[in-house]
C-alpha positions in Angstrom: 43.4 -19.5 31.5 44.6 -17.7 28.4 43.4 -14.3 27.6 41.5 -14.5 24.3 43.4 -13.6 21.1 42.6 -10.3 19.5 41.2 -10.8 16.0 42.0 -8.5 13.1 39.7 -8.2 10.1 41.8 -7.1 7.1 45.1 -8.5 6.0 45.3 -11.3 8.7 45.3 -14.1 6.1 48.5 -15.9 5.2 48.5 -16.5 1.5 49.8 -19.4 -0.6 52.6 -18.7 -3.0 51.5 -17.3 -6.3 53.4 -16.5 -9.6 55.9 -13.7 -9.6 54.5 -10.2 -9.5 53.6 -8.4 -12.8 55.1 -5.0 -13.5 53.0 -2.0 -12.3 51.6 0.7 -14.6 53.4 4.0 -14.8 51.0 6.1 -12.8 52.5 7.8 -9.7 51.2 9.1 -6.4 51.9 12.6 -7.6 49.6 12.0 -10.6 46.7 10.4 -8.7 46.6 12.2 -5.4 46.1 16.0 -4.8 47.7 17.5 -1.7 45.1 17.9 1.0 42.9 15.0 -0.3 41.0 13.2 2.4 39.2 9.9 2.2 37.0 8.0 4.7 35.3 4.6 5.0 32.8 3.2 7.4 32.8 -0.3 8.7 29.6 -2.2 9.0 28.8 -5.8 10.1 25.4 -7.1 9.5 24.3 -3.6 8.7 25.5 -2.2 12.1 28.2 0.4 12.2 31.3 -1.0 14.0 33.9 1.6 13.1 35.6 3.8 10.5 38.9 4.6 8.8 40.5 7.6 7.1 43.4 8.2 4.8 44.7 11.7 4.1 47.4 12.8 1.6 49.5 15.6 3.0 51.5 16.1 -0.1 55.1 15.5 -1.3 58.0 15.9 1.1 59.9 19.1 0.2 63.4 18.9 -1.3 63.4 15.1 -1.4 64.8 13.3 -4.5 63.4 10.9 -5.7 59.9 12.1 -4.7 58.4 10.9 -1.5 54.9 11.4 -0.3 53.4 11.7 3.2 50.0 10.1 4.2 48.3 10.0 7.6 45.5 7.8 8.6 43.8 5.7 11.2 40.9 3.5 12.1 38.8 2.3 14.9 36.8 -1.0 15.0 34.6 -2.6 17.6 35.3 -6.3 17.8 33.7 -9.3 19.6 36.4 -11.5 21.2 36.5 -14.3 23.7 36.5 -11.8 26.5 33.6 -9.7 25.2 33.3 -6.6 23.1 36.2 -4.2 22.8 37.5 -1.4 20.6 40.8 -1.3 18.7 42.1 2.0 17.5 45.1 2.9 15.4 46.7 6.0 13.9 49.9 6.7 12.0 51.9 8.2 9.2 53.3 6.5 6.1 55.9 7.8 3.7 55.7 6.2 0.2 57.8 6.8 -2.9 56.3 7.9 -6.2 55.3 4.4 -7.1 53.6 3.8 -3.7 56.4 1.7 -2.3 57.1 2.1 1.5 60.0 4.2 2.7 59.1 4.6 6.4 56.2 4.7 8.8 55.0 5.0 12.3 51.8 3.3 13.5 50.3 3.8 17.0 47.6 1.5 18.4 45.5 1.2 21.5 43.5 -1.9 22.6 42.2 -2.8 26.1 43.9 0.3 27.4 47.3 -0.9 26.2 49.1 1.3 23.8 51.5 0.0 21.1 53.8 1.4 18.4 55.4 0.1 15.2 58.2 2.3 13.7 60.1 1.2 10.6 62.3 2.3 7.8 62.7 0.4 4.5 66.0 0.7 2.7 68.5 -1.5 0.8 66.0 -4.4 0.6 65.3 -4.5 4.4 62.8 -3.3 6.9 64.3 -2.3 10.2 62.4 -1.0 13.1 60.9 -1.6 16.5 57.6 -2.9 17.9 56.4 -1.7 21.3 53.5 -3.2 23.2 53.0 -1.8 26.7 56.3 -1.9 28.5 58.0 -4.2 25.9 60.0 -3.0 22.8 61.3 -5.5 20.4 63.7 -4.8 17.5 62.5 -6.0 14.0 64.3 -6.8 10.8 62.7 -8.2 7.7 63.8 -8.8 4.1 61.8 -6.8 1.6 61.1 -8.2 -1.9 61.6 -5.6 -4.7 58.4 -3.9 -5.7 56.6 -4.7 -2.4 53.6 -2.6 -1.5 52.7 -2.2 2.2 49.9 -3.7 4.2 48.9 -3.2 7.8 45.8 -4.8 9.3 42.7 -2.6 8.6 44.6 0.2 6.9 42.2 0.4 4.0 44.0 3.4 2.4 46.9 1.1 1.7 44.6 -1.1 -0.4 43.5 2.0 -2.3 47.2 2.7 -3.2 47.1 -0.6 -5.0 43.8 -0.1 -6.8 44.9 3.4 -7.9 48.5 2.5 -9.0 48.4 -1.2 -9.8 45.0 -2.6 -10.9 44.9 -5.4 -13.5 45.5 -3.7 -16.8 47.1 -6.3 -19.2 45.1 -9.3 -18.2 42.4 -10.7 -15.8 44.5 -10.4 -12.7 47.5 -8.6 -11.1 49.8 -10.3 -8.6 51.8 -8.1 -6.2 54.0 -8.7 -3.2 52.6 -7.1 -0.1 55.0 -6.4 2.8 53.1 -7.3 6.0 55.3 -6.2 9.0 52.7 -7.4 11.6 53.3 -11.0 10.6 56.9 -10.5 9.4 56.1 -11.9 6.0 55.6 -10.9 2.4 52.2 -11.9 1.0 51.3 -12.5 -2.6 48.3 -10.2 -3.2 46.1 -11.0 -6.2 43.5 -8.8 -7.7 41.3 -10.7 -10.1 39.0 -8.6 -12.4 35.3 -9.5 -12.0 34.0 -6.9 -14.5 32.0 -3.7 -14.1 29.8 -2.4 -11.4 27.5 0.7 -11.4 27.1 3.1 -8.5 25.8 6.7 -8.1 28.2 9.3 -7.0 26.9 12.9 -6.5 23.8 11.9 -8.4 25.7 10.7 -11.4 25.8 7.0 -12.5 29.5 5.9 -12.4 30.8 2.6 -13.8 33.7 1.2 -11.8 35.6 -2.1 -11.7 35.1 -5.0 -9.3 37.9 -7.4 -8.2 38.2 -10.4 -6.0 41.4 -10.3 -4.0 43.4 -13.1 -2.3 42.4 -11.9 1.2 38.9 -13.3 0.5 37.4 -9.9 -0.2 35.5 -8.3 -3.1 37.0 -4.9 -3.8 35.1 -2.2 -5.8 37.0 0.7 -7.2 35.9 3.8 -9.2 37.3 4.5 -12.7 40.3 6.4 -11.3 41.1 3.5 -8.9 39.5 5.3 -5.9 38.5 2.6 -3.4 34.8 2.6 -3.1 34.0 -0.6 -1.2 35.4 -3.7 0.3 33.2 -6.6 1.2 34.3 -9.5 3.5 31.4 -11.9 3.0 32.7 -14.6 5.4 32.5 -12.1 8.3 29.4 -10.2 7.1 31.6 -7.0 6.9 31.3 -4.2 4.5 33.7 -1.3 4.4 32.1 1.5 2.4 33.5 4.9 1.3 31.8 7.8 3.0 31.6 11.5 2.3 30.5 12.2 5.9 33.0 13.7 8.3 34.5 11.0 10.5 36.5 11.4 13.7 40.2 11.8 13.3 41.7 11.1 16.7 45.2 10.8 18.1 46.8 8.1 20.2 49.6 8.9 22.6 52.9 7.0 22.0 53.5 4.4 24.7 55.6 6.0 27.5 58.8 4.1 28.3 58.8 2.6 31.8 61.4 4.4 33.9 62.9 1.6 35.9 65.2 2.3 38.9 67.0 -1.0 38.7 69.4 -2.9 36.5 68.2 -5.0 33.6 70.3 -7.5 31.7 69.2 -9.2 28.4 69.7 -12.9 28.6 69.4 -15.9 26.3 68.8 -19.5 27.6 69.9 -22.3 25.4 67.2 -24.9 24.5 69.2 -26.9 22.0 68.9 -25.2 18.6 66.9 -22.2 19.8 66.9 -19.9 22.8 64.5 -18.5 25.4 65.0 -14.7 25.6 64.4 -12.7 28.7 65.7 -10.2 31.2 67.4 -10.6 34.6 66.5 -7.6 36.7 68.4 -6.6 39.9 68.5 -3.7 42.3 70.9 -1.1 41.2 74.3 -1.5 42.7 73.5 -5.0 44.1 76.5 -7.2 44.9 77.1 -10.7 46.1 74.8 -13.6 45.7 71.2 -12.5 45.7 68.0 -14.4 46.4 66.3 -15.0 43.1 63.0 -15.6 41.5 61.7 -17.1 38.2 58.2 -16.4 37.0 56.2 -19.0 35.0 53.3 -17.6 33.0 49.9 -19.0 32.5 48.6 -20.6 29.3 48.6 -18.7 26.1 51.5 -16.8 24.6 52.8 -14.0 26.8 56.0 -11.9 26.7 58.3 -11.3 29.6 56.2 -8.4 30.9 52.9 -10.3 30.8 51.5 -8.8 27.6 49.2 -11.2 25.7 47.2 -10.2 22.6 47.1 -6.6 23.7 46.0 -7.5 27.3 48.2 -6.5 30.2 48.2 -9.4 32.7 50.2 -7.2 35.2 53.2 -9.5 35.4 55.7 -6.6 35.1 54.1 -4.9 38.1 54.7 -7.9 40.4 58.2 -8.6 39.1 59.3 -4.9 39.2 58.0 -4.8 42.8 60.0 -7.9 43.8 63.2 -6.5 42.0 62.9 -3.3 44.1 62.5 -5.5 47.2 66.0 -6.9 46.7 65.6 -10.0 44.4 67.2 -11.0 41.2 64.2 -11.7 38.9 64.2 -13.7 35.7 61.4 -13.0 33.4 61.2 -14.5 29.9 59.3 -14.4 26.6 57.3 -17.6 26.1 58.5 -19.8 23.2 57.6 -18.2 19.9 57.0 -14.8 21.5 59.1 -11.6 21.5 62.7 -12.6 21.1 62.3 -16.2 22.0 62.4 -18.9 19.3 61.3 -22.5 19.5 58.7 -24.6 17.8 55.1 -23.6 18.6 53.1 -26.3 16.7 51.5 -29.1 18.8 53.4 -28.1 22.0 52.6 -30.2 25.0 52.4 -29.2 28.7 55.5 -31.3 29.2 57.3 -29.2 26.6 56.4 -26.0 28.5 57.6 -27.6 31.8 60.9 -28.4 30.1 61.2 -24.7 29.0 60.7 -23.6 32.7 63.1 -26.3 33.9 65.8 -24.9 31.6 65.2 -21.4 33.0 65.5 -22.6 36.6 68.7 -24.4 35.9 70.1 -21.3 34.2 69.2 -19.2 37.3 70.6 -21.8 39.7 74.0 -21.6 37.9 74.3 -17.8 37.9 77.4 -16.7 39.9 75.4 -13.7 41.3 72.5 -15.9 42.5 72.4 -17.8 45.8 71.3 -21.3 44.7 69.8 -22.0 48.2 67.5 -19.0 47.9 65.7 -19.5 44.5 61.9 -19.2 44.4 59.6 -20.0 41.5 56.3 -18.2 41.0 53.7 -19.8 38.8 50.5 -18.2 37.6 47.5 -20.2 36.5 48.9 -23.0 34.3 52.3 -21.9 35.7 50.9 -22.9 39.1 50.9 -26.5 37.8 54.5 -26.2 36.6 56.0 -24.8 39.8 55.2 -27.9 42.0 56.8 -30.1 39.3 60.0 -28.0 39.5 59.9 -28.0 43.3 60.1 -31.8 43.3 63.1 -31.8 40.9 65.2 -28.8 41.9 66.4 -27.4 45.3 64.0 -24.5 45.5 63.6 -22.4 48.6 59.9 -22.0 48.1 57.2 -21.7 45.4 54.3 -19.2 45.0 51.2 -20.4 43.2 49.0 -17.7 41.8 45.5 -18.9 41.0 46.6 -22.5 40.4 44.3 -25.3 39.2 43.4 -27.8 41.8 41.5 -30.1 39.5 42.1 -31.7 36.1 42.2 -29.3 33.2 39.3 -31.0 31.4 37.0 -30.4 34.4 38.1 -26.7 34.6 37.6 -26.2 30.9 34.1 -27.5 31.1 33.3 -25.2 34.0 34.8 -22.2 32.1 32.7 -23.1 29.0 29.5 -23.1 31.1 30.3 -19.9 32.8 31.2 -18.2 29.5 27.9 -19.2 27.9 25.9 -18.1 30.9 27.7 -14.7 31.0 26.9 -14.2 27.3 23.1 -14.7 28.1 22.8 -18.0 26.2 19.5 -19.7 27.1 19.9 -22.7 29.4 18.6 -25.2 26.8 21.2 -24.0 24.3 23.9 -24.1 27.0 23.1 -27.8 27.7 23.4 -28.6 23.9 26.6 -26.6 23.5 28.1 -28.3 26.6 27.5 -31.7 25.0 29.4 -30.7 21.9 32.2 -29.3 24.0 32.4 -32.4 26.1 32.6 -34.6 23.0 35.4 -32.4 21.6 37.4 -32.8 24.9 36.8 -36.5 24.9 38.2 -36.8 21.3 41.1 -34.4 21.7 42.4 -36.0 24.9 42.1 -39.6 23.5 45.0 -41.7 22.4 43.6 -42.9 19.1 43.6 -41.4 15.7 41.1 -38.5 15.2 38.6 -38.1 12.4 38.2 -34.3 12.1 34.7 -34.9 10.6 33.6 -36.0 14.1 34.4 -32.6 15.4 32.2 -29.6 14.8 33.8 -27.1 12.4 34.4 -24.3 14.9 36.3 -26.7 17.2 38.5 -28.2 14.5 41.2 -25.5 14.7 41.9 -26.6 18.3 42.8 -30.1 17.1 46.3 -28.7 16.3 46.7 -28.2 20.1 46.1 -31.9 20.8 49.4 -32.5 22.5 48.6 -29.8 25.0 45.1 -31.2 25.8 46.4 -34.8 26.1 49.3 -34.0 28.3 47.1 -31.9 30.6 44.5 -34.6 30.8 47.2 -37.0 32.3 48.3 -34.5 34.9 46.9 -34.6 38.5 47.7 -31.4 40.3 46.6 -32.8 43.7 48.9 -35.8 43.5 51.8 -33.6 42.3 51.6 -30.9 45.0 51.4 -33.6 47.7 55.1 -34.4 46.8 56.3 -30.8 47.4 58.4 -30.4 50.6 59.5 -26.8 50.3 57.3 -23.8 51.6 54.3 -23.1 49.4 52.1 -20.0 49.2 48.8 -20.4 47.4 47.3 -17.0 46.4 43.8 -16.9 45.1 41.3 -14.2 44.1 37.8 -14.6 45.5 36.2 -13.3 42.3 38.3 -15.4 39.9 36.1 -16.8 37.2 38.7 -19.1 35.6 39.7 -21.2 38.6 37.6 -21.5 41.7 38.4 -20.1 45.1 36.3 -22.9 46.6 37.1 -25.9 44.4 40.7 -25.4 43.4 42.8 -23.6 46.1 41.5 -25.4 49.3 42.1 -28.9 48.0 45.7 -28.0 47.1 46.3 -26.7 50.7 44.6 -29.8 52.2 46.8 -32.1 50.1 50.0 -30.3 51.3 48.9 -30.5 55.0 48.0 -34.2 54.7 51.4 -34.9 53.2 53.1 -33.2 56.2 54.2 -29.9 54.6 54.4 -27.6 57.7 54.9 -24.4 55.7 51.9 -24.1 53.4 49.5 -21.2 53.3 46.5 -20.1 51.4 46.1 -16.3 51.0 42.6 -15.4 49.8 42.0 -11.9 48.3 38.1 -11.7 48.3 37.8 -8.8 45.8 40.4 -9.8 43.2 40.2 -11.7 39.9 42.4 -14.2 38.1 45.0 -11.4 37.4 44.9 -10.2 41.1 43.3 -7.0 40.1 40.1 -5.4 41.6 36.9 -6.6 39.8 34.9 -3.8 38.2 31.9 -5.7 36.9 29.1 -7.4 38.8 29.0 -10.3 38.3 32.7 -10.6 37.6 33.6 -11.7 34.0 36.8 -11.9 32.0 35.7 -8.7 30.2 37.4 -6.9 33.1 40.7 -8.0 31.6 40.1 -5.4 28.8 40.0 -2.6 31.3 43.0 -0.7 32.7 43.5 -1.8 36.3 46.6 -2.1 38.5 47.7 -5.2 40.3 46.4 -5.0 43.9 49.0 -3.5 46.3 47.9 -5.8 49.2 48.6 -8.8 47.0 52.1 -7.4 46.0 52.9 -6.8 49.6 51.8 -10.3 50.8 53.8 -12.1 48.1 56.9 -10.0 48.8 56.7 -10.3 52.6 56.1 -14.1 52.4 59.1 -14.7 50.1 61.4 -12.5 52.1 60.7 -14.5 55.2 61.8 -17.7 53.5 64.9 -16.4 51.7 66.7 -14.4 54.4 70.3 -15.7 54.6 
């Protein structure tokens, strides 16, 4: 159900606390970089090139006191994720002071066709800025520890600033604070001296220094601190300095969405924390409006449907419905965007409670007609909406690609399909499915778990045990049979996450057997789990990484169906 998380390679490790940072040596950027200097590195994994990075020094800013220095850089890396192979690209500009400490920066990124931006200024012990991903912009503020260097994932040039200006000099190691805006934290970065290494540069034997850092890397620097190589043994990755010309590309800044309707920022109380979101309405709308609340699928998504750089298309549907005359509540999932809340060991019941609070908030709005409130649930949200329909006076519910079987059965089916799509031989598939089945049996059990009984690559999922256990106890067929309000089940015929044959039809049958006279199944033969046209044959989740709009016929069907059931 959830789009796979995008993995970063460098700087994505949260570090344990270390001793306070040692003072840096007196060298400055003006001493160690010449204006116009260019550097490049190539990324290899298992001896295969997977990307490159560059770091160019443009020189000091004119008429700025104290001195400030401007760098530009970027990188591109091919990565293998849960949805297949994809490329992440990044460019940007950094302004550092003479000691290499950050003053301001602007980083642009692109992944799966979704562009992002990170703009920040550091002053008076604080970082202030904004993060943009697709249609969503979030303000940021973070405390900055004195003497903090800067780290962005895969920005290898920022590591060179450390090896040039602050290598171990008075002992076997140097500990520095690294400001990591992507995680909102300050990391303790340690460089431990491992002694000399020899390498040929321009036909001359050069002796440099080798370090092990606290990101799990071996770092090799030339005598003047120039970063020669970074080795990440755990991932088989080597980042090697190159004298070859590498592509220096540009990325367009994300264009703001021009919306022709009103949008109000809202905060929904959850007792000690809040769910943040937006209530959108047609411009100039008055009186009590029909209203909608959208419940997202599994995985962490923001209010627009952005999840790990993948655009699920939620904003297209909800914008379309706003223009059609509805008040629409869209929210950031707990722990995402501006929403707070605990995220460790969260159960399905916890997520239902979040959605229930949002529906109650919407029902209480003075500008909403409480008799014309509809809930739309996508994927896992399609299990939540029927629960809410049995508890609250909803006018109707729309279920987008809802599970019609237990989650354990669907997860097993998804596992088999994923292995087959990856070309794994049938004998190995059978073996892997046994391991997967054993994990599901353990993680959904009621007893204590011995992690040693779970294969190492599955152990991180043990922290999600509450989610697995609560889903294992939920019966979507029994639940939907209790729903009395109108129900639209929308299903893509080429969905590879839930089945057009084994999930949607049993849900409709259960409604009809229970006497619900206003239940409909709308099948869209050429659409996938995101209700977008499939581009690959056979269909796979790799299509999620491609830019595609939500299908217009789907948008029109949902809008027409809801309108017919919410007319005053």
